[in-house]
Backbone bond lengths (Angstrom), bond angles and torsions (degrees), N, CA, C in turn:
res aa  C-N    CA-C-N  psi(-1)  N-CA   C-N-CA  omega(-1)  CA-C   N-CA-C  phi
1 M - - - 1.481 - - 1.593 107.64 -
2 T 1.259 116.22 137.19 1.470 116.79 174.05 1.538 103.52 -120.16
3 M 1.290 116.76 134.49 1.423 134.73 175.52 1.547 114.91 -114.46
4 T 1.235 118.07 118.38 1.442 123.72 -176.07 1.442 110.51 -100.75
5 I 1.292 120.07 126.75 1.493 124.72 172.91 1.494 111.55 -97.68
6 C 1.300 121.38 115.37 1.420 125.64 167.76 1.447 109.96 -158.02
7 S 1.342 116.82 -162.63 1.494 121.07 -176.94 1.552 111.55 -58.63
8 K 1.316 113.81 -32.03 1.486 122.27 176.32 1.513 108.91 -134.08
9 T 1.323 117.06 72.07 1.437 121.20 -176.10 1.575 112.15 -76.55
10 V 1.293 118.77 127.74 1.398 123.13 173.04 1.506 114.75 -110.63
11 A 1.284 122.14 127.26 1.435 122.64 173.17 1.492 108.03 -106.71
12 R 1.320 117.99 126.02 1.409 118.85 -174.68 1.628 111.17 -112.14
13 E 1.265 113.33 131.82 1.405 121.24 -179.50 1.568 103.89 -137.19
14 P 1.237 117.44 142.15 1.521 115.94 -179.47 1.531 112.16 -43.52
15 G 1.293 113.27 118.37 1.471 118.03 179.39 1.472 117.28 78.41
16 Q 1.360 116.27 2.91 1.539 117.00 -172.70 1.479 104.80 -143.52
17 E 1.415 112.88 149.29 1.510 124.84 177.11 1.390 111.11 -137.93
18 T 1.312 123.43 135.04 1.516 128.66 178.25 1.397 107.82 -132.93
19 T 1.397 113.63 138.64 1.389 119.80 179.27 1.605 107.00 -116.94
20 I 1.451 109.51 130.41 1.512 118.41 170.88 1.397 113.57 -119.96
21 E 1.265 126.62 124.77 1.423 124.81 -177.27 1.572 111.43 -108.99
22 I 1.417 109.74 92.46 1.454 119.63 -179.59 1.427 112.36 -136.47
23 T 1.403 121.48 124.89 1.492 118.57 173.38 1.498 107.81 -112.65
24 E 1.367 120.83 -6.64 1.386 125.02 176.44 1.398 111.30 -131.77
25 L 1.352 122.64 131.95 1.441 121.63 -178.99 1.566 102.13 -103.62
26 V 1.380 114.08 81.81 1.367 121.82 -179.98 1.510 113.89 -127.05
27 R 1.278 122.41 169.76 1.487 123.70 176.79 1.548 109.03 -47.90
28 G 1.437 106.45 131.09 1.506 112.90 -172.47 1.542 112.66 108.49
29 Y 1.310 112.52 -52.05 1.484 116.42 -179.22 1.567 109.28 -93.06
30 D 1.348 115.63 -9.06 1.414 116.96 175.84 1.469 114.96 -59.97
31 Q 1.407 113.72 -44.44 1.396 125.05 176.72 1.446 115.15 -56.68
32 V 1.419 111.25 -46.04 1.486 120.69 -179.20 1.617 108.33 -57.42
33 L 1.328 113.07 -43.27 1.446 113.88 178.15 1.437 116.56 -68.28
34 L 1.347 114.93 -40.50 1.553 119.55 178.17 1.576 109.65 -63.55
35 N 1.232 114.05 -41.21 1.550 115.43 -175.37 1.490 106.41 -68.91
36 R 1.319 125.42 -36.58 1.388 127.42 -178.32 1.595 113.79 -78.02
37 V 1.370 116.69 -34.62 1.419 118.67 -167.27 1.494 113.65 -111.46
38 E 1.330 122.86 -24.16 1.423 126.09 -177.38 1.466 115.99 -48.13
39 A 1.388 114.63 -57.87 1.456 121.43 -178.57 1.380 110.77 -64.03
40 L 1.366 125.56 -36.72 1.506 131.31 175.87 1.558 101.82 -55.87
41 A 1.345 118.43 -54.71 1.477 122.12 -164.73 1.571 108.51 -66.42
42 A 1.333 114.69 -23.71 1.398 120.12 174.42 1.613 115.88 -78.32
43 R 1.296 114.29 -16.71 1.499 121.30 -179.66 1.515 114.38 -101.32
44 Q 1.319 113.98 -21.37 1.567 119.38 -173.06 1.525 111.98 -166.77
45 S 1.249 118.15 160.56 1.370 123.26 175.45 1.544 111.14 -68.33
46 V 1.369 109.89 143.23 1.498 117.42 -177.71 1.481 111.56 -132.49
47 E 1.366 116.17 139.81 1.437 124.18 171.24 1.503 105.45 -117.12
48 L 1.351 118.53 123.75 1.369 119.35 -172.86 1.595 105.87 -111.51
49 D 1.377 114.97 120.33 1.353 121.93 -176.61 1.531 107.52 -89.48
50 L 1.386 110.90 118.78 1.521 118.50 -174.13 1.568 106.44 -103.24
51 T 1.246 121.55 31.96 1.448 119.98 -177.01 1.558 116.26 -55.68
52 A 1.385 116.60 -39.51 1.443 117.47 -178.91 1.455 117.47 -92.74
53 V 1.390 117.94 -0.14 1.459 123.58 -176.71 1.540 108.27 -83.92
54 D 1.202 119.57 116.90 1.432 122.15 -176.79 1.513 110.38 -115.95
55 R 1.327 120.57 -2.58 1.421 124.57 -179.84 1.670 108.29 -143.75
56 I 1.426 107.97 139.57 1.421 112.17 178.50 1.562 106.36 -149.45
57 D 1.270 115.38 139.25 1.478 117.78 179.50 1.586 110.85 -125.90
58 A 1.243 116.38 -170.89 1.546 119.47 -175.06 1.464 111.63 -49.45
59 A 1.426 115.91 -44.26 1.475 121.91 -173.66 1.539 108.58 -66.95
60 G 1.284 119.50 -41.23 1.430 126.14 170.75 1.413 113.50 -52.93
61 I 1.354 114.87 -54.17 1.561 118.21 -173.21 1.588 103.60 -66.80
62 A 1.250 122.06 -37.80 1.452 124.98 -179.52 1.617 110.31 -62.35
63 A 1.349 111.28 -38.90 1.493 115.38 175.41 1.602 114.17 -62.46
64 L 1.317 110.83 -44.39 1.586 120.11 174.99 1.524 106.62 -57.04
65 V 1.231 118.33 -57.26 1.477 123.25 177.15 1.539 111.59 -47.96
66 T 1.276 117.64 -45.49 1.518 121.28 -173.14 1.497 103.78 -69.72
67 L 1.274 120.37 -44.36 1.508 121.09 179.00 1.527 111.29 -61.19
68 Y 1.408 112.67 -40.40 1.467 112.26 -178.62 1.620 109.83 -67.66
69 A 1.336 117.78 -39.44 1.429 117.23 179.98 1.426 109.84 -71.71
70 T 1.305 130.17 -33.39 1.423 132.87 175.86 1.515 106.70 -57.29
71 A 1.382 119.72 -55.21 1.517 130.00 177.80 1.492 104.15 -54.82
72 C 1.181 125.71 -55.40 1.442 129.37 -175.46 1.615 116.79 -56.07
73 Q 1.298 106.51 -46.89 1.584 115.44 175.33 1.478 112.94 -66.68
74 A 1.433 117.12 -23.00 1.400 114.92 177.67 1.526 111.74 -97.06
75 G 1.332 119.92 2.92 1.461 124.44 -179.17 1.524 113.38 82.80
76 H 1.328 120.08 23.68 1.380 126.03 -176.29 1.628 108.60 -116.33
77 T 1.233 119.98 171.41 1.479 122.37 175.29 1.676 106.08 -110.32
78 F 1.313 107.54 154.19 1.475 120.18 175.56 1.531 103.71 -137.71
79 T 1.346 110.91 119.17 1.475 117.40 179.13 1.623 109.98 -129.68
80 I 1.271 117.24 161.52 1.425 119.70 169.48 1.565 106.36 -116.19
81 S 1.366 116.81 162.13 1.462 122.27 173.90 1.486 107.30 -150.04
82 N 1.357 114.41 168.03 1.437 127.77 178.69 1.503 109.67 45.62
83 V 1.383 114.04 60.03 1.427 124.96 -177.46 1.587 105.37 -91.43
84 S 1.315 116.46 130.95 1.481 121.48 178.65 1.573 108.59 -63.23
85 P 1.364 123.75 153.24 1.244 126.94 179.38 1.436 117.25 -57.68
86 R 1.326 121.40 -34.66 1.435 124.13 172.68 1.539 114.74 -66.22
87 V 1.248 120.46 -44.96 1.368 126.21 176.42 1.536 111.30 -64.15
88 L 1.337 118.39 -42.28 1.313 123.42 176.71 1.554 112.74 -68.00
89 R 1.243 127.84 -31.64 1.428 128.49 169.01 1.502 111.30 -57.38
90 I 1.419 113.81 -42.19 1.459 116.56 -174.54 1.568 105.42 -76.43
91 L 1.228 126.54 -40.05 1.332 128.05 175.37 1.556 117.36 -59.25
92 A 1.392 110.49 -41.09 1.443 118.74 168.66 1.545 115.92 -60.11
93 L 1.301 113.29 -40.63 1.543 120.53 -175.38 1.573 105.39 -61.96
94 V 1.309 120.18 -35.86 1.471 122.55 -175.20 1.619 109.73 -97.76
95 G 1.258 111.05 -0.53 1.538 114.62 175.09 1.589 111.88 82.15
96 L 1.225 121.70 23.15 1.467 122.30 -174.84 1.562 114.37 -104.02
97 D 1.428 110.75 -10.08 1.449 116.51 -176.26 1.673 106.70 -65.55
98 R 1.245 119.51 -38.62 1.507 119.41 178.40 1.488 112.49 -73.75
99 I 1.269 118.80 -23.65 1.485 122.30 179.43 1.459 111.89 -81.85
100 L 1.292 115.68 -44.02 1.495 118.05 -168.71 1.556 114.48 -102.08
101 M 1.310 118.53 -11.62 1.385 120.37 -179.65 1.522 111.24 -79.63
102 S 1.396 114.97 135.27 1.561 116.11 -177.31 1.568 107.52 -69.20
103 Q 1.258 113.56 157.22 1.517 124.68 -177.00 1.390 114.88 -50.79
104 N 1.391 113.56 -36.86 1.579 117.47 -175.37 1.430 113.25 -90.40
105 A 1.362 117.68 7.10 1.604 119.07 178.63 1.499 108.40 -82.71
106 V 1.260 113.16 152.13 1.434 116.33 176.05 1.384 109.54 -111.55
107 H 1.485 116.47 130.63 1.420 121.14 -178.74 1.529 106.40 -158.54
108 D 1.400 115.49 162.94 1.382 124.77 -170.33 1.508 115.82 -110.44
109 S 1.310 121.11 27.37 1.406 121.53 -168.54 1.557 105.21 -92.09
110 H 1.368 112.85 146.88 1.508 116.20 176.03 1.506 109.74 -112.60
111 S 1.273 118.71 11.21 1.481 120.78 177.37 1.497 114.91 -72.74
112 G 1.265 121.93 150.59 1.491 124.37 -174.48 1.576 106.43 -100.48
113 P 1.266 115.35 168.56 1.415 119.36 174.97 1.404 119.44 -65.54
114 L 1.326 121.27 135.05 1.367 127.90 176.52 1.417 116.87 -96.53
115 L 1.298 115.21 -29.06 1.469 125.83 -174.52 1.500 108.36 -118.66
116 E 1.291 120.58 141.47 1.417 119.70 -177.79 1.587 103.32 -135.86
117 C 1.364 114.60 142.40 1.368 124.36 175.59 1.608 109.70 -88.19
118 T 1.294 119.27 113.53 1.486 117.83 -176.04 1.586 108.94 -81.93
119 A 1.267 116.31 154.92 1.465 124.32 178.84 1.530 115.46 -65.37
120 A 1.331 107.44 -28.96 1.604 112.51 -174.58 1.490 110.09 -81.49
């Protein structure tokens, strides 16, 4: 399932549609994202399309890490795609670009993974 975050974000699941209105993943909006996506990440793999997100802070990063951990604990994947250059630089700085970026995303980071999902 792919969920897009933008001024009019629509997440489509067979027979279901969800809207999230976020253009910045910063303190205050982090809880909106968690409230809408955390339970979904526990049920199935999620790819979060960040096309319209041009700002992220520590709270936004923490929300992405929480969603990643929730998905991993449930045996699913959580990835992000279509990340703006500005947000990608911040994620690369903390080493999360390689962990959170979907496999088909193109990026130039040389940082290694800091978090791992265990099989157990």
